[in-house]
N, CA and C atoms as a LAMMPS dump frame, in Angstrom:
ITEM: TIMESTEP
0
ITEM: NUMBER OF ATOMS
165
ITEM: BOX BOUNDS ff ff ff
-5.0000000000000000e+02 5.0000000000000000e+02
-5.0000000000000000e+02 5.0000000000000000e+02
-5.0000000000000000e+02 5.0000000000000000e+02
ITEM: ATOMS id mol type element x y z
1 1 1 N 0.887 -1.15 -0.051
2 1 2 C -0.035 -0.022 0.009
3 1 3 C 0.827 1.186 -0.082
4 2 1 N 0.763 2.083 -0.907
5 2 2 C 1.628 3.309 -1.061
6 2 3 C 1.525 4.359 0.069
7 3 1 N 0.525 4.43 0.779
8 3 2 C 0.297 5.43 1.819
9 3 3 C 1.081 5.033 3.119
10 4 1 N 1.585 3.763 3.11
11 4 2 C 2.296 3.404 4.336
12 4 3 C 3.828 3.568 4.115
13 5 1 N 4.136 4.005 3.01
14 5 2 C 5.66 4.402 2.684
15 5 3 C 5.91 5.741 3.339
16 6 1 N 6.739 5.849 4.34
17 6 2 C 6.846 7.076 4.947
18 6 3 C 8.006 8.004 4.405
19 7 1 N 8.749 7.418 3.37
20 7 2 C 9.808 8.196 2.805
21 7 3 C 9.44 9.529 2.187
22 8 1 N 8.421 9.658 1.35
23 8 2 C 8.256 11.071 0.789
24 8 3 C 7.549 11.909 1.867
25 9 1 N 6.697 11.377 2.651
26 9 2 C 6.001 12.297 3.671
27 9 3 C 6.838 12.719 4.695
28 10 1 N 7.833 11.916 5.236
29 10 2 C 8.744 12.346 6.288
30 10 3 C 9.626 13.469 5.778
31 11 1 N 10.028 13.358 4.436
32 11 2 C 10.86 14.413 3.881
33 11 3 C 10.132 15.816 3.761
34 12 1 N 8.889 15.613 3.424
35 12 2 C 8.062 16.797 3.196
36 12 3 C 7.796 17.467 4.662
37 13 1 N 7.651 16.598 5.679
38 13 2 C 7.475 17.129 7.12
39 13 3 C 8.793 17.791 7.526
40 14 1 N 9.901 17.141 7.29
41 14 2 C 11.218 17.658 7.881
42 14 3 C 11.386 19.025 7.07
43 15 1 N 11.26 19.154 5.885
44 15 2 C 11.536 20.346 5.032
45 15 3 C 10.551 21.449 5.37
46 16 1 N 9.319 21.14 5.616
47 16 2 C 8.398 22.188 6.052
48 16 3 C 8.716 22.621 7.411
49 17 1 N 9.152 21.83 8.417
50 17 2 C 9.5 22.376 9.611
51 17 3 C 10.788 23.13 9.601
52 18 1 N 11.691 22.78 8.689
53 18 2 C 12.769 23.586 8.506
54 18 3 C 12.627 24.982 8.073
55 19 1 N 11.636 24.963 7.042
56 19 2 C 11.234 26.347 6.511
57 19 3 C 10.645 27.165 7.575
58 20 1 N 9.648 26.589 8.4
59 20 2 C 9.052 27.239 9.422
60 20 3 C 10.023 27.77 10.479
61 21 1 N 10.961 26.88 10.9
62 21 2 C 11.863 27.325 11.897
63 21 3 C 12.989 28.271 11.463
64 22 1 N 13.288 28.174 10.295
65 22 2 C 14.405 29.126 9.719
66 22 3 C 14.07 30.358 9.061
67 23 1 N 12.831 30.457 8.462
68 23 2 C 12.246 31.572 7.801
69 23 3 C 11.108 32.319 8.551
70 24 1 N 10.199 31.563 9.022
71 24 2 C 8.905 32.148 9.627
72 24 3 C 9.13 32.649 10.89
73 25 1 N 9.778 31.898 11.838
74 25 2 C 9.977 32.307 13.105
75 25 3 C 10.872 33.528 13.237
76 26 1 N 11.953 33.629 12.673
77 26 2 C 12.809 34.88 12.747
78 26 3 C 12.089 36.019 12.3
79 27 1 N 11.125 35.963 11.161
80 27 2 C 10.485 36.969 10.69
81 27 3 C 9.443 37.523 11.685
82 28 1 N 8.722 36.611 12.397
83 28 2 C 7.554 36.987 13.342
84 28 3 C 8.298 37.431 14.564
85 29 1 N 9.365 36.98 15.083
86 29 2 C 9.974 37.429 16.385
87 29 3 C 10.718 38.75 16.243
88 30 1 N 11.123 39.1 15.012
89 30 2 C 11.805 40.346 14.881
90 30 3 C 10.826 41.528 14.523
91 31 1 N 9.408 41.229 14.464
92 31 2 C 8.506 42.245 14.32
93 31 3 C 8.452 43.244 15.575
94 32 1 N 8.513 44.521 15.219
95 32 2 C 8.451 45.578 16.291
96 32 3 C 6.98 46.166 16.121
97 33 1 N 6.386 46.35 17.195
98 33 2 C 5.167 47.11 17.301
99 33 3 C 5.389 48.597 17.206
100 34 1 N 4.681 49.461 16.336
101 34 2 C 4.954 50.752 16.272
102 34 3 C 4.589 51.628 17.509
103 35 1 N 3.652 51.262 18.272
104 35 2 C 3.373 51.969 19.605
105 35 3 C 3.518 51.05 20.716
106 36 1 N 4.566 51.187 21.45
107 36 2 C 4.798 50.396 22.555
108 36 3 C 3.986 51.013 23.75
109 37 1 N 3.24 50.108 24.422
110 37 2 C 2.287 50.701 25.476
111 37 3 C 3.128 51.305 26.614
112 38 1 N 2.619 52.458 27.059
113 38 2 C 3.282 53.245 28.138
114 38 3 C 2.686 52.749 29.461
115 39 1 N 3.434 52.688 30.501
116 39 2 C 3.048 52.233 31.915
117 39 3 C 1.868 53.161 32.347
118 40 1 N 0.933 52.727 32.908
119 40 2 C -0.234 53.457 33.4
120 40 3 C 0.331 53.946 34.846
121 41 1 N -0.332 54.964 35.221
122 41 2 C -0.063 55.446 36.723
123 41 3 C -0.557 54.507 37.735
124 42 1 N 0.099 54.538 38.797
125 42 2 C -0.243 53.628 39.877
126 42 3 C -1.388 54.172 40.858
127 43 1 N -1.545 55.503 40.617
128 43 2 C -2.632 56.197 41.563
129 43 3 C -3.983 55.718 41.054
130 44 1 N -4.788 55.335 42.167
131 44 2 C -6.157 55.005 41.946
132 44 3 C -7.057 56.077 41.826
133 45 1 N -7.916 56.237 40.851
134 45 2 C -8.719 57.344 40.82
135 45 3 C -9.737 57.464 42.096
136 46 1 N -10 58.617 42.607
137 46 2 C -11.007 58.87 43.659
138 46 3 C -12.415 58.575 43.242
139 47 1 N -13.136 57.641 43.77
140 47 2 C -14.483 57.34 43.409
141 47 3 C -15.417 57.824 44.503
142 48 1 N -16.511 58.294 44.101
143 48 2 C -17.539 58.725 45.078
144 48 3 C -18.848 58.02 44.743
145 49 1 N -19.528 57.726 45.962
146 49 2 C -20.917 56.903 45.738
147 49 3 C -21.905 57.663 44.849
148 50 1 N -22.704 56.897 44.22
149 50 2 C -23.647 57.502 43.355
150 50 3 C -25.031 57.416 43.994
151 51 1 N -25.649 58.372 44.355
152 51 2 C -26.994 58.171 45.003
153 51 3 C -28.033 58.076 43.964
154 52 1 N -28.74 56.928 43.977
155 52 2 C -29.839 56.633 42.918
156 52 3 C -30.984 57.59 43.377
157 53 1 N -31.707 58.081 42.424
158 53 2 C -32.771 58.966 42.841
159 53 3 C -34.072 58.205 43.135
160 54 1 N -34.169 56.823 42.684
161 54 2 C -35.354 56.217 43.133
162 54 3 C -35.171 55.176 44.231
163 55 1 N -34.046 55.213 44.868
164 55 2 C -33.776 54.3 45.998
165 55 3 C -34.105 54.755 47.281
């Protein structure tokens, strides 16, 4: 049965992983985001209770 012969499929698997690891991964890890998030202030805003008019 030809589908049980692993020789061509194993080579395709190995070459596709080599392409992914050597080409795709460095391209995606070197990507820089244009706006880096700035740190938020650590002060918590002052909140006041809201009186409901119907309560």
